[in-house]
Residue frames as qw, qx, qy, qz and C-alpha x, y, z in Angstrom:
[[0.000, 0.888, 0.459, 0.000, 0.00, 0.00, 0.00],
 [0.403, 0.547, -0.033, 0.733, 1.38, 3.39, -0.94],
 [0.404, -0.430, -0.493, 0.639, 2.39, 5.38, 2.11],
 [0.024, 0.937, 0.330, 0.109, 1.00, 8.80, 2.87],
 [0.498, 0.225, -0.126, 0.828, 3.42, 11.70, 2.49],
 [0.291, -0.851, -0.433, 0.062, 2.88, 14.36, 5.14],
 [0.496, 0.200, -0.089, 0.841, 5.33, 17.21, 4.48],
 [0.201, -0.686, -0.162, -0.680, 2.70, 19.80, 5.49],
 [0.754, -0.613, -0.212, -0.102, 2.77, 18.25, 8.95],
 [0.762, 0.140, -0.321, 0.544, 6.54, 18.42, 9.36],
 [0.112, 0.510, -0.249, 0.816, 6.82, 21.90, 10.86],
 [0.656, -0.530, 0.018, -0.537, 4.15, 21.13, 13.47],
 [0.961, -0.187, -0.187, 0.083, 5.69, 17.77, 14.34],
 [0.603, 0.353, -0.314, 0.643, 9.19, 19.25, 14.42],
 [0.191, -0.591, 0.235, -0.748, 8.07, 21.85, 16.97],
 [0.834, -0.419, -0.022, -0.359, 6.37, 19.20, 19.09],
 [0.958, -0.063, -0.136, 0.246, 9.50, 17.03, 19.11],
 [0.342, 0.725, -0.286, 0.524, 11.95, 19.88, 19.74],
 [0.729, -0.434, -0.387, 0.362, 14.03, 19.12, 22.88],
 [0.272, -0.930, -0.050, 0.243, 15.60, 21.86, 25.02],
 [0.564, -0.399, 0.401, 0.602, 18.98, 21.45, 23.32],
 [0.288, 0.643, -0.220, -0.675, 17.60, 22.57, 19.95],
 [0.068, 0.220, -0.885, -0.404, 18.05, 19.29, 18.04],
 [0.739, 0.004, -0.171, -0.651, 14.96, 17.64, 16.56],
 [0.309, -0.207, 0.908, -0.192, 14.22, 14.30, 18.20],
 [0.737, 0.275, -0.130, -0.604, 12.40, 12.55, 15.37],
 [0.858, -0.076, 0.507, -0.019, 12.08, 8.79, 14.77],
 [0.130, -0.518, 0.639, 0.554, 14.85, 7.89, 12.31],
 [0.366, 0.210, 0.877, 0.230, 12.62, 5.42, 10.48],
 [0.270, 0.765, 0.579, -0.085, 10.15, 8.13, 9.47],
 [0.182, 0.981, -0.002, -0.063, 12.18, 11.28, 8.75],
 [0.780, -0.036, 0.086, 0.619, 15.62, 12.25, 7.57],
 [0.038, -0.920, 0.046, 0.387, 17.72, 15.37, 7.16],
 [0.749, 0.553, 0.026, 0.365, 19.92, 16.40, 4.26],
 [0.523, 0.430, -0.696, -0.238, 22.72, 15.81, 3.67],
 [0.943, -0.233, -0.093, -0.218, 22.27, 12.12, 4.45],
 [0.864, -0.212, -0.014, 0.455, 26.04, 11.73, 4.73],
 [0.181, 0.947, -0.086, 0.251, 28.36, 14.65, 5.44],
 [0.738, -0.594, 0.202, 0.250, 31.31, 13.16, 7.35],
 [0.413, -0.345, 0.521, 0.663, 33.40, 13.43, 4.19],
 [0.395, 0.473, -0.306, -0.725, 33.02, 14.53, 0.60],
 [0.533, 0.142, 0.833, 0.044, 31.23, 12.07, -1.68],
 [0.326, 0.535, -0.195, -0.755, 30.98, 13.58, -5.18],
 [0.481, 0.325, -0.620, -0.528, 29.45, 12.04, -8.31],
 [0.507, -0.158, 0.777, -0.339, 27.53, 9.24, -6.57],
 [0.546, 0.071, -0.695, -0.462, 26.43, 6.02, -8.19],
 [0.549, -0.210, 0.588, -0.555, 24.08, 3.57, -6.44],
 [0.538, 0.053, -0.773, -0.331, 23.08, -0.08, -6.72],
 [0.713, -0.322, 0.347, -0.517, 20.81, -2.39, -4.66],
 [0.095, 0.319, -0.942, -0.053, 22.19, -5.85, -4.06],
 [0.518, -0.190, -0.761, -0.343, 20.12, -9.04, -4.02],
 [0.396, -0.344, -0.745, 0.412, 19.81, -8.95, -0.21],
 [0.112, -0.889, -0.429, -0.119, 18.33, -5.44, -0.33],
 [0.493, -0.607, -0.005, 0.623, 21.47, -3.62, 0.82],
 [0.406, 0.908, 0.068, 0.080, 22.25, -0.38, -1.01],
 [0.683, -0.263, 0.149, 0.665, 25.79, 0.50, -2.04],
 [0.253, 0.964, 0.056, -0.060, 26.86, 3.99, -3.09],
 [0.768, -0.011, 0.168, 0.618, 30.14, 4.76, -4.85],
 [0.014, -0.960, -0.046, 0.275, 32.00, 8.04, -5.26],
 [0.522, 0.769, -0.249, 0.273, 34.69, 9.75, -7.27],
 [0.758, -0.054, -0.354, 0.544, 38.14, 9.09, -5.80],
 [0.228, -0.947, -0.084, -0.212, 38.73, 11.55, -2.95],
 [0.292, -0.808, 0.512, -0.017, 42.21, 10.58, -1.72],
 [0.357, 0.468, -0.805, -0.075, 45.01, 8.06, -2.19],
 [0.083, -0.051, 0.936, -0.338, 43.39, 5.92, 0.52],
 [0.477, 0.441, 0.574, -0.499, 39.84, 6.31, -0.82],
 [0.053, 0.214, -0.684, -0.696, 39.90, 5.18, -4.44],
 [0.494, -0.207, -0.560, -0.632, 36.32, 5.09, -5.73],
 [0.090, -0.094, 0.802, -0.583, 35.13, 4.70, -2.12],
 [0.431, -0.346, -0.729, -0.404, 31.92, 2.90, -1.18],
 [0.312, -0.153, 0.549, -0.760, 29.24, 3.17, 1.50],
 [0.282, -0.251, -0.893, -0.243, 26.34, 0.86, 2.36],
 [0.346, -0.052, 0.325, -0.879, 22.85, 1.39, 3.74],
 [0.127, 0.293, 0.946, -0.046, 19.62, -0.48, 4.41],
 [0.116, 0.747, 0.606, -0.247, 17.36, 2.54, 3.89],
 [0.419, 0.642, 0.233, 0.598, 19.13, 5.21, 1.75],
 [0.249, -0.915, -0.030, -0.316, 19.32, 7.45, 4.84],
 [0.608, -0.701, 0.371, 0.023, 21.80, 5.85, 7.28],
 [0.750, 0.582, -0.303, 0.082, 25.13, 5.19, 5.58],
 [0.771, -0.522, 0.276, 0.238, 28.19, 3.25, 6.72],
 [0.315, 0.833, -0.424, -0.164, 31.46, 4.34, 5.13],
 [0.983, -0.026, 0.157, 0.096, 33.49, 1.40, 3.78],
 [0.333, -0.685, 0.448, 0.467, 36.47, 3.15, 2.21],
 [0.196, 0.541, -0.617, -0.538, 38.40, 2.31, -0.93],
 [0.909, 0.206, 0.234, -0.276, 37.14, -0.31, -3.37],
 [0.762, 0.541, -0.314, 0.167, 40.63, -0.86, -4.85],
 [0.793, -0.483, 0.064, 0.365, 43.83, -2.15, -3.22],
 [0.361, -0.445, 0.322, 0.754, 45.86, 0.81, -4.43],
 [0.449, 0.669, -0.063, -0.589, 45.40, 2.76, -7.63],
 [0.855, 0.238, 0.435, 0.154, 45.31, 0.49, -10.69],
 [0.354, -0.301, 0.462, 0.755, 47.78, 0.99, -13.51],
 [0.490, 0.711, 0.383, -0.328, 45.29, 2.91, -15.60],
 [0.706, 0.349, 0.396, 0.473, 45.97, 3.30, -19.28],
 [0.193, 0.861, 0.029, 0.470, 46.22, 7.10, -19.05],
 [0.597, -0.009, -0.457, 0.660, 49.25, 7.92, -16.92],
 [0.121, -0.043, -0.352, 0.927, 48.36, 10.05, -13.93],
 [0.341, -0.395, -0.482, -0.704, 44.63, 10.03, -14.70],
 [0.337, -0.129, 0.561, -0.745, 42.08, 10.61, -11.95],
 [0.158, -0.235, -0.947, -0.153, 39.37, 8.00, -11.31],
 [0.296, 0.019, 0.173, -0.939, 35.89, 9.53, -11.26],
 [0.644, 0.111, -0.007, -0.757, 32.19, 8.72, -11.08],
 [0.004, 0.128, -0.989, -0.073, 32.06, 4.93, -10.54],
 [0.746, 0.013, -0.053, -0.664, 28.96, 2.96, -11.44],
 [0.112, -0.233, 0.962, -0.091, 28.52, -0.66, -10.23],
 [0.791, 0.051, -0.123, -0.598, 26.11, -3.38, -11.38],
 [0.588, -0.208, 0.778, -0.076, 25.76, -7.09, -10.67],
 [0.673, 0.493, -0.340, -0.434, 26.23, -8.97, -13.93],
 [0.813, 0.245, -0.526, -0.048, 26.51, -12.75, -14.24],
 [0.857, -0.395, -0.291, 0.158, 27.20, -13.42, -10.57],
 [0.590, -0.193, -0.148, 0.770, 29.89, -10.77, -10.10],
 [0.031, -0.897, -0.240, 0.369, 30.08, -7.02, -9.71],
 [0.579, 0.386, 0.278, 0.662, 31.17, -4.84, -12.60],
 [0.181, -0.785, -0.155, 0.572, 32.38, -1.28, -12.05],
 [0.495, 0.629, 0.252, 0.544, 32.54, 1.36, -14.77],
 [0.355, -0.779, -0.131, 0.500, 34.56, 4.44, -13.90],
 [0.426, 0.896, 0.023, 0.119, 35.84, 7.54, -15.64],
 [0.709, -0.193, 0.073, 0.675, 39.49, 8.32, -16.33],
 [0.161, 0.977, 0.134, 0.036, 40.29, 12.00, -16.53],
 [0.737, 0.002, 0.043, 0.674, 43.71, 13.08, -17.79],
 [0.276, -0.406, -0.028, 0.871, 45.17, 16.47, -18.62],
 [0.250, 0.188, -0.320, -0.894, 42.82, 17.22, -21.53],
 [0.739, 0.186, 0.293, -0.578, 39.40, 16.16, -22.79],
 [0.727, 0.432, -0.484, -0.222, 41.15, 13.94, -25.34],
 [0.304, 0.289, -0.851, 0.317, 42.96, 12.09, -22.54],
 [0.565, -0.128, 0.445, -0.682, 39.85, 10.58, -21.05],
 [0.472, 0.063, -0.816, -0.327, 38.00, 7.31, -21.12],
 [0.794, -0.327, 0.136, -0.495, 35.81, 4.76, -19.39],
 [0.200, 0.363, -0.903, 0.113, 37.49, 1.81, -17.68],
 [0.837, -0.253, -0.250, -0.417, 35.95, -1.39, -16.33],
 [0.032, 0.400, -0.834, 0.379, 36.76, -3.50, -13.26],
 [0.753, -0.244, -0.506, -0.343, 35.26, -6.60, -11.59],
 [0.130, -0.374, 0.733, -0.553, 34.89, -8.03, -8.09],
 [0.391, -0.245, -0.885, -0.064, 33.20, -10.90, -6.29],
 [0.247, -0.583, -0.609, 0.478, 31.89, -8.44, -3.70],
 [0.131, 0.886, 0.308, 0.322, 30.13, -5.06, -4.01],
 [0.424, -0.887, 0.089, 0.160, 32.64, -3.75, -1.46],
 [0.448, 0.754, -0.476, 0.063, 35.64, -4.79, -3.56],
 [0.133, -0.615, 0.344, 0.697, 38.48, -5.04, -3.99],
 [0.722, 0.640, 0.144, -0.220, 37.90, -4.54, -7.70],
 [0.635, -0.175, 0.523, 0.541, 40.30, -5.88, -10.31],
 [0.275, 0.712, -0.133, -0.632, 40.89, -3.40, -13.10],
 [0.750, 0.263, 0.574, 0.199, 40.42, -4.76, -16.64],
 [0.352, -0.113, 0.386, 0.845, 41.47, -1.66, -18.53],
 [0.192, 0.255, -0.142, -0.937, 39.87, 0.51, -21.16],
 [0.412, 0.476, 0.771, -0.095, 36.30, 0.11, -22.38],
 [0.355, 0.873, 0.300, 0.151, 35.81, 3.48, -24.12],
 [0.533, -0.248, 0.094, 0.804, 38.70, 5.68, -25.24],
 [0.174, 0.784, 0.177, -0.568, 38.04, 9.34, -26.10],
 [0.080, 0.566, -0.536, -0.621, 40.24, 9.38, -29.17],
 [0.092, 0.009, 0.950, 0.298, 39.22, 5.99, -30.52],
 [0.169, 0.572, 0.783, -0.176, 35.51, 6.63, -29.92],
 [0.161, 0.430, 0.339, 0.821, 35.60, 10.18, -31.26],
 [0.400, -0.803, -0.381, -0.223, 33.90, 11.45, -28.08],
 [0.264, 0.452, -0.423, 0.739, 36.01, 14.08, -26.28],
 [0.321, -0.327, 0.491, -0.741, 35.60, 14.12, -22.49],
 [0.719, -0.115, -0.629, -0.271, 34.53, 10.48, -22.34],
 [0.047, 0.162, -0.752, 0.638, 33.70, 10.42, -18.62],
 [0.482, 0.004, 0.385, -0.787, 30.69, 9.92, -16.30],
 [0.295, -0.009, -0.894, -0.338, 29.56, 6.37, -17.17],
 [0.574, -0.010, 0.460, -0.677, 26.07, 5.14, -16.37],
 [0.002, -0.004, 0.970, 0.244, 24.58, 1.72, -17.09],
 [0.640, 0.115, 0.118, -0.750, 21.04, 1.19, -18.36],
 [0.095, -0.065, 0.988, 0.099, 19.62, -2.36, -18.52],
 [0.643, 0.241, 0.154, -0.710, 16.45, -3.53, -20.27],
 [0.921, 0.264, 0.028, -0.287, 15.18, -6.94, -21.43],
 [0.917, -0.138, 0.240, 0.286, 18.56, -8.56, -20.92],
 [0.586, 0.587, 0.046, 0.557, 20.41, -5.88, -22.88],
 [0.496, -0.662, -0.136, 0.545, 22.94, -3.47, -21.36],
 [0.403, 0.779, 0.157, 0.455, 23.75, 0.02, -22.57],
 [0.520, -0.335, -0.185, 0.764, 26.48, 2.40, -21.49],
 [0.104, 0.939, 0.236, 0.226, 25.57, 6.10, -21.30],
 [0.635, -0.391, -0.026, 0.666, 28.54, 8.46, -21.02],
 [0.383, 0.586, 0.229, 0.676, 29.99, 11.84, -21.95],
 [0.342, -0.667, -0.297, 0.592, 30.48, 15.38, -20.73],
 [0.142, 0.909, 0.021, -0.392, 31.09, 19.00, -21.66],
 [0.040, 0.682, -0.567, -0.460, 32.75, 19.38, -25.03],
 [0.022, -0.184, 0.940, 0.287, 31.85, 15.90, -26.24],
 [0.628, -0.096, -0.309, -0.707, 28.13, 15.35, -25.72],
 [0.605, -0.164, 0.674, -0.392, 26.10, 12.55, -24.19],
 [0.511, 0.309, -0.691, -0.407, 26.20, 9.21, -26.00],
 [0.777, -0.176, 0.506, -0.329, 24.96, 5.64, -25.58],
 [0.464, 0.408, -0.738, -0.272, 26.12, 2.30, -26.97],
 [0.935, -0.210, -0.063, -0.279, 25.09, -1.31, -26.42],
 [0.198, -0.619, 0.753, -0.105, 27.46, -3.53, -24.45],
 [0.467, 0.135, -0.865, -0.125, 28.18, -7.26, -24.64],
 [0.716, -0.453, -0.461, -0.262, 26.18, -9.65, -22.46],
 [0.717, -0.305, -0.408, 0.475, 28.87, -9.69, -19.78],
 [0.138, -0.978, -0.150, 0.032, 29.10, -5.89, -19.82],
 [0.635, -0.528, 0.247, 0.506, 32.87, -5.94, -20.31],
 [0.310, -0.113, 0.521, 0.787, 33.05, -4.72, -23.91],
 [0.441, 0.403, -0.057, -0.800, 31.13, -2.89, -26.58],
 [0.776, 0.271, 0.558, -0.119, 28.89, -5.28, -28.50],
 [0.372, -0.127, 0.623, 0.676, 30.51, -6.02, -31.87],
 [0.129, 0.428, 0.650, 0.614, 28.94, -3.91, -34.59],
 [0.159, -0.801, -0.522, 0.244, 27.15, -1.61, -32.12],
 [0.304, 0.516, 0.123, 0.791, 27.08, 2.05, -33.10],
 [0.199, -0.350, -0.471, 0.785, 27.13, 4.89, -30.59],
 [0.009, 0.720, 0.555, 0.417, 24.15, 7.25, -30.64],
 [0.123, 0.192, -0.239, 0.944, 24.09, 10.92, -29.58],
 [0.243, -0.607, -0.751, 0.089, 21.47, 11.65, -26.90],
 [0.170, -0.940, -0.224, 0.194, 22.24, 15.24, -25.83],
 [0.413, 0.856, -0.139, 0.276, 24.49, 18.13, -26.79],
 [0.647, 0.228, -0.420, 0.595, 28.02, 18.87, -25.60],
 [0.141, -0.547, 0.230, -0.792, 26.60, 21.15, -22.89],
 [0.815, -0.430, 0.020, -0.387, 25.62, 18.31, -20.54],
 [0.296, 0.381, -0.849, 0.218, 27.37, 15.81, -18.29],
 [0.187, -0.079, 0.827, -0.524, 26.58, 13.19, -15.62],
 [0.624, 0.042, -0.294, -0.723, 23.74, 11.60, -17.58],
 [0.188, -0.009, 0.972, -0.143, 21.64, 8.56, -16.70],
 [0.479, -0.096, -0.515, -0.704, 18.51, 6.97, -18.14],
 [0.278, 0.095, 0.850, -0.437, 15.52, 5.56, -16.27],
 [0.268, -0.227, -0.699, -0.623, 12.24, 4.18, -17.61],
 [0.136, 0.304, 0.707, -0.624, 8.91, 5.07, -16.01],
 [0.418, 0.563, 0.353, -0.619, 5.32, 5.49, -17.16],
 [0.740, 0.513, 0.418, 0.116, 6.07, 4.08, -20.61],
 [0.339, 0.920, -0.142, 0.137, 8.75, 6.73, -21.28],
 [0.774, -0.005, -0.181, 0.607, 12.52, 6.98, -21.07],
 [0.175, -0.984, -0.034, -0.017, 13.93, 9.89, -19.07],
 [0.704, 0.301, -0.189, 0.615, 17.43, 11.28, -19.57],
 [0.415, -0.896, -0.086, 0.128, 18.70, 13.11, -16.47],
 [0.688, 0.307, -0.071, 0.654, 21.84, 15.25, -16.70],
 [0.327, -0.768, -0.145, 0.532, 23.64, 18.28, -15.28],
 [0.532, 0.772, 0.195, 0.287, 24.09, 21.16, -17.75],
 [0.525, 0.196, -0.103, 0.822, 27.00, 23.53, -18.26],
 [0.183, -0.530, -0.427, 0.709, 26.77, 26.62, -16.03],
 [0.052, 0.322, -0.204, -0.923, 26.41, 29.01, -18.97],
 [0.076, -0.230, -0.842, -0.481, 23.63, 27.00, -20.61],
 [0.424, -0.071, 0.154, -0.890, 20.19, 28.67, -20.39],
 [0.394, 0.143, 0.864, -0.279, 17.12, 26.59, -19.66],
 [0.057, 0.332, 0.746, 0.575, 15.42, 27.55, -22.88],
 [0.346, -0.320, -0.108, -0.875, 11.85, 28.72, -22.38],
 [0.013, -0.092, -0.913, 0.398, 10.48, 27.28, -19.12],
 [0.246, -0.520, -0.687, -0.443, 6.73, 26.70, -19.07],
 [0.339, -0.671, -0.047, -0.657, 4.33, 28.55, -16.82],
 [0.831, -0.521, -0.176, -0.083, 4.63, 26.09, -13.96],
 [0.737, -0.015, -0.210, 0.642, 8.29, 27.06, -13.56],
 [0.007, 0.830, 0.074, 0.553, 7.38, 30.60, -12.62],
 [0.646, -0.758, 0.043, -0.077, 8.41, 29.88, -9.00],
 [0.878, -0.072, 0.049, 0.472, 11.96, 28.90, -9.98],
 [0.053, -0.940, 0.236, 0.241, 14.75, 31.44, -9.55],
 [0.904, 0.362, -0.014, 0.228, 17.02, 30.33, -12.36],
 [0.656, -0.487, 0.110, 0.567, 20.76, 30.62, -11.61],
 [0.267, 0.933, -0.134, -0.199, 22.67, 33.52, -13.12],
 [0.930, 0.142, 0.075, 0.330, 25.37, 31.88, -15.27],
 [0.361, 0.789, -0.165, 0.468, 27.40, 35.11, -15.35],
 [0.338, -0.767, 0.368, -0.402, 28.27, 34.84, -11.65],
 [0.716, -0.384, 0.562, -0.155, 29.27, 31.21, -11.20],
 [0.323, 0.407, -0.809, -0.275, 30.80, 28.05, -12.55],
 [0.803, -0.117, -0.506, -0.291, 30.20, 24.37, -11.89],
 [0.661, -0.146, -0.599, 0.428, 32.02, 24.17, -8.53],
 [0.170, 0.062, -0.394, 0.901, 31.91, 25.91, -5.18],
 [0.078, 0.478, 0.703, -0.521, 29.10, 27.42, -3.19],
 [0.280, 0.540, -0.024, -0.793, 28.22, 29.89, -5.97],
 [0.155, -0.041, 0.878, 0.451, 27.76, 27.13, -8.51],
 [0.588, 0.201, -0.072, -0.780, 24.79, 27.06, -10.87],
 [0.162, 0.120, -0.968, -0.148, 25.06, 23.26, -11.11],
 [0.633, 0.073, 0.315, -0.703, 21.65, 21.56, -11.23],
 [0.331, 0.078, 0.929, 0.146, 19.76, 18.53, -12.53],
 [0.508, 0.374, -0.115, -0.767, 17.63, 18.73, -15.65],
 [0.476, 0.067, 0.875, 0.062, 15.97, 16.18, -17.91],
 [0.497, 0.253, -0.364, -0.746, 14.09, 15.32, -21.08],
 [0.657, 0.037, 0.714, -0.239, 11.88, 12.39, -21.97],
 [0.311, 0.352, -0.666, -0.579, 11.44, 10.15, -24.99],
 [0.898, 0.065, 0.105, -0.421, 9.25, 7.35, -26.28],
 [0.913, 0.313, -0.222, 0.137, 12.41, 5.57, -27.41],
 [0.780, -0.466, 0.037, 0.416, 15.69, 4.66, -25.72],
 [0.594, 0.084, 0.244, 0.762, 17.70, 6.35, -28.44],
 [0.019, -0.452, -0.121, 0.884, 15.70, 9.58, -28.25],
 [0.229, 0.492, -0.207, 0.814, 15.06, 12.27, -29.10],
 [0.361, -0.480, -0.625, 0.499, 14.78, 13.46, -25.48],
 [0.034, 0.529, 0.296, 0.795, 12.51, 16.47, -25.37],
 [0.076, 0.062, 0.478, -0.873, 10.78, 19.01, -23.15],
 [0.335, 0.524, 0.680, -0.388, 7.03, 19.51, -22.75],
 [0.356, 0.763, -0.011, -0.540, 7.22, 22.01, -25.59],
 [0.890, 0.429, 0.142, 0.069, 9.17, 19.62, -27.82],
 [0.150, 0.878, -0.453, 0.040, 12.62, 21.20, -27.49],
 [0.944, 0.102, -0.283, 0.134, 15.39, 18.60, -27.84],
 [0.640, -0.694, 0.210, 0.257, 18.30, 18.07, -25.45],
 [0.724, 0.179, 0.331, 0.578, 20.37, 17.73, -28.60],
 [0.222, 0.680, 0.204, 0.669, 19.57, 21.43, -29.10],
 [0.233, 0.145, -0.479, 0.834, 20.17, 22.45, -25.44],
 [0.523, -0.384, -0.072, -0.758, 16.54, 22.39, -24.28],
 [0.400, -0.072, -0.875, 0.264, 15.52, 20.64, -21.08],
 [0.540, -0.702, -0.313, -0.342, 13.13, 20.59, -18.13],
 [0.020, 0.576, -0.549, 0.606, 14.34, 21.82, -14.72],
 [0.722, -0.307, -0.620, -0.012, 14.32, 19.26, -11.87],
 [0.625, -0.716, -0.194, 0.242, 16.37, 20.59, -8.94],
 [0.471, 0.625, -0.124, 0.609, 18.77, 23.49, -8.44],
 [0.340, 0.109, -0.488, 0.797, 20.42, 25.81, -5.89],
 [0.369, -0.778, -0.469, -0.194, 18.54, 27.30, -2.94],
 [0.157, -0.864, 0.210, -0.430, 19.25, 29.40, 0.12],
 [0.734, -0.552, 0.379, -0.113, 20.62, 26.51, 2.23],
 [0.759, -0.113, 0.567, 0.301, 22.23, 24.18, -0.31],
 [0.314, 0.761, -0.302, -0.480, 24.07, 24.81, -3.57],
 [0.216, 0.530, -0.757, -0.315, 25.11, 22.86, -6.62],
 [0.752, 0.021, 0.612, -0.245, 22.81, 19.83, -6.58],
 [0.588, 0.594, -0.395, -0.382, 23.85, 17.62, -9.46],
 [0.327, 0.374, -0.865, -0.070, 25.36, 14.44, -10.87],
 [0.744, -0.192, 0.329, -0.549, 22.47, 12.30, -9.70],
 [0.199, -0.153, 0.966, 0.069, 22.58, 8.52, -9.46],
 [0.332, -0.213, -0.749, -0.532, 19.90, 6.41, -11.10],
 [0.553, -0.380, 0.096, -0.735, 16.53, 6.44, -9.36],
 [0.134, 0.024, -0.956, 0.258, 15.72, 3.95, -6.58],
 [0.571, -0.373, -0.356, -0.639, 12.16, 2.76, -5.94],
 [0.206, -0.273, 0.752, -0.563, 11.22, 2.05, -2.31],
 [0.009, -0.185, -0.982, 0.018, 8.77, -0.60, -1.10],
 [0.262, 0.590, 0.508, -0.570, 5.92, 1.91, -1.16],
 [0.556, 0.585, 0.506, 0.303, 6.49, 2.55, -4.88],
 [0.021, 0.984, -0.010, -0.178, 8.08, 6.00, -4.46],
 [0.763, 0.438, -0.062, 0.472, 11.17, 7.01, -6.45],
 [0.465, -0.838, 0.069, 0.279, 14.23, 8.53, -4.77],
 [0.630, 0.685, -0.124, 0.343, 17.29, 10.29, -6.13],
 [0.672, -0.558, 0.048, 0.485, 20.77, 10.42, -4.61],
 [0.485, 0.761, 0.034, 0.429, 23.00, 13.30, -5.74],
 [0.571, -0.213, -0.269, 0.746, 25.75, 15.56, -4.46],
 [0.000, 0.894, 0.203, 0.400, 25.52, 19.19, -3.32],
 [0.343, 0.238, -0.438, 0.797, 27.21, 21.76, -1.09],
 [0.349, -0.759, -0.516, 0.188, 25.92, 23.02, 2.24],
 [0.195, 0.794, -0.016, 0.575, 26.22, 26.81, 2.19],
 [0.394, -0.805, 0.307, -0.319, 28.62, 27.88, 4.93],
 [0.745, -0.381, 0.546, 0.047, 30.27, 24.46, 4.95],
 [0.744, 0.638, -0.132, -0.146, 31.53, 24.41, 1.40],
 [0.034, 0.700, -0.712, 0.037, 35.07, 23.55, 2.53],
 [0.686, -0.115, 0.695, -0.183, 33.78, 20.03, 3.28],
 [0.015, 0.187, -0.789, -0.585, 33.07, 19.64, -0.43],
 [0.628, -0.028, -0.387, -0.675, 30.22, 17.95, -2.25],
 [0.242, -0.118, 0.881, -0.390, 28.35, 15.57, 0.06],
 [0.099, -0.203, -0.925, -0.306, 25.53, 13.07, -0.34],
 [0.402, 0.106, 0.226, -0.881, 21.88, 14.18, -0.58],
 [0.072, 0.267, 0.952, 0.130, 18.56, 12.39, -1.07],
 [0.376, 0.226, 0.161, -0.884, 15.19, 13.61, -2.34],
 [0.503, 0.340, 0.786, -0.115, 11.94, 12.07, -3.50],
 [0.046, 0.042, -0.568, -0.821, 10.84, 12.29, -7.12],
 [0.450, 0.430, 0.574, -0.532, 7.17, 13.07, -7.63],
 [0.175, 0.115, 0.758, 0.618, 5.39, 12.29, -10.88],
 [0.365, 0.569, 0.405, -0.615, 2.56, 14.25, -12.47],
 [0.676, 0.671, 0.080, -0.294, 1.18, 13.50, -15.92],
 [0.914, 0.274, 0.073, 0.292, 4.37, 11.62, -16.77],
 [0.347, 0.732, -0.250, 0.530, 6.80, 14.38, -15.74],
 [0.692, -0.313, -0.474, 0.446, 9.11, 14.19, -12.69],
 [0.036, -0.818, 0.094, -0.567, 9.62, 16.94, -10.12],
 [0.503, -0.132, -0.610, 0.598, 11.23, 17.60, -6.74],
 [0.250, -0.854, -0.455, 0.031, 9.20, 19.52, -4.18],
 [0.207, -0.921, 0.020, 0.330, 10.25, 23.19, -4.07],
 [0.725, 0.653, -0.060, 0.210, 12.76, 22.38, -6.85],
 [0.127, 0.733, -0.547, 0.385, 15.67, 22.63, -4.41],
 [0.488, 0.051, -0.831, 0.262, 17.22, 20.17, -1.90],
 [0.608, -0.668, -0.293, -0.314, 15.07, 19.51, 1.15],
 [0.059, -0.598, 0.606, -0.521, 16.41, 20.18, 4.64],
 [0.301, -0.059, 0.876, -0.372, 14.15, 17.58, 6.26],
 [0.612, 0.099, -0.404, -0.673, 11.61, 15.21, 4.75],
 [0.884, -0.128, 0.321, -0.314, 9.72, 11.98, 5.26],
 [0.252, -0.500, 0.797, 0.224, 11.98, 8.98, 4.67],
 [0.530, 0.196, -0.704, -0.430, 11.85, 6.17, 2.11],
 [0.796, -0.217, 0.343, -0.450, 9.80, 3.13, 3.16],
 [0.451, 0.336, -0.821, -0.101, 11.37, -0.31, 3.21],
 [0.818, -0.342, -0.302, -0.349, 9.49, -3.28, 4.65],
 [0.786, -0.035, -0.491, 0.375, 12.51, -4.73, 6.48],
 [0.279, 0.191, -0.362, 0.869, 13.02, -1.50, 8.42],
 [0.404, -0.281, 0.063, -0.868, 9.49, -1.05, 9.78]]
């Protein structure tokens, strides 16, 4: 049975549960606060749910001792930090490259990680692949899957896996190269022979992923700071769109955000309500900066809880604590007439929590 969301009640309940010390004493199973993990930076999150129901989140490498680090959770709210998923940095094929934006999936009884390699230029980039018998690692690096120069896609970073009807597709790309997709082999370790890459969005987007809901495909991405939103429809009148002249894609002043388009077909075109294509820099606005948090972006694929609600993990900054870096956030996706939205279109400070049968 679908649970009842009661955000209108939160301020009243919060006051009633307010102890003398000022901290809210709310039952952890019912409410949560953002960020859901802020003990350390955790940029560019990817998420997977294992067969036993445990969630694992993975992050861009943050130090020599935290290479593509992982965390685990039973409820998307309470996270246990696990540390590095590699025993030392692998001998990647681009010397000195950074390891970014890991994505992990269970394929054929083992765990496959796709991660970005970022060198000194957008031509010195690629997507690598690694495998492990455990979602916690250690992962064994298998080398290059997509090379920027060989594929003809500059800035070949930010991998995301989409699976449907036994087929697997890699979505990847970033600023300067565009968003692309290609079918992979059954084991997910190589590009399917003869498969051709397909452009999904322009060179002004990065951090893309695809989900399917309501009979449509949805392409989520984070746009370049200077990219306008096109012509937002009337129901976006409440959004204060970021001023691209004052910020970039990092730091507390960032205009970073999550946008999307939808399509009747996996290969697109992904369009807005008005029919504008992401290939032409048009998109719908999902979530952006607010007065408390800045730079929400690079979302993981959506997770559906046991009540049927969809949830999105992503990174953002807490204003006033930006020195901590980008940390992990969670918000619920609401659907109306086949279009997704986030309440107030900015990260929530406190909200009702996801529902999982094993935790209640």
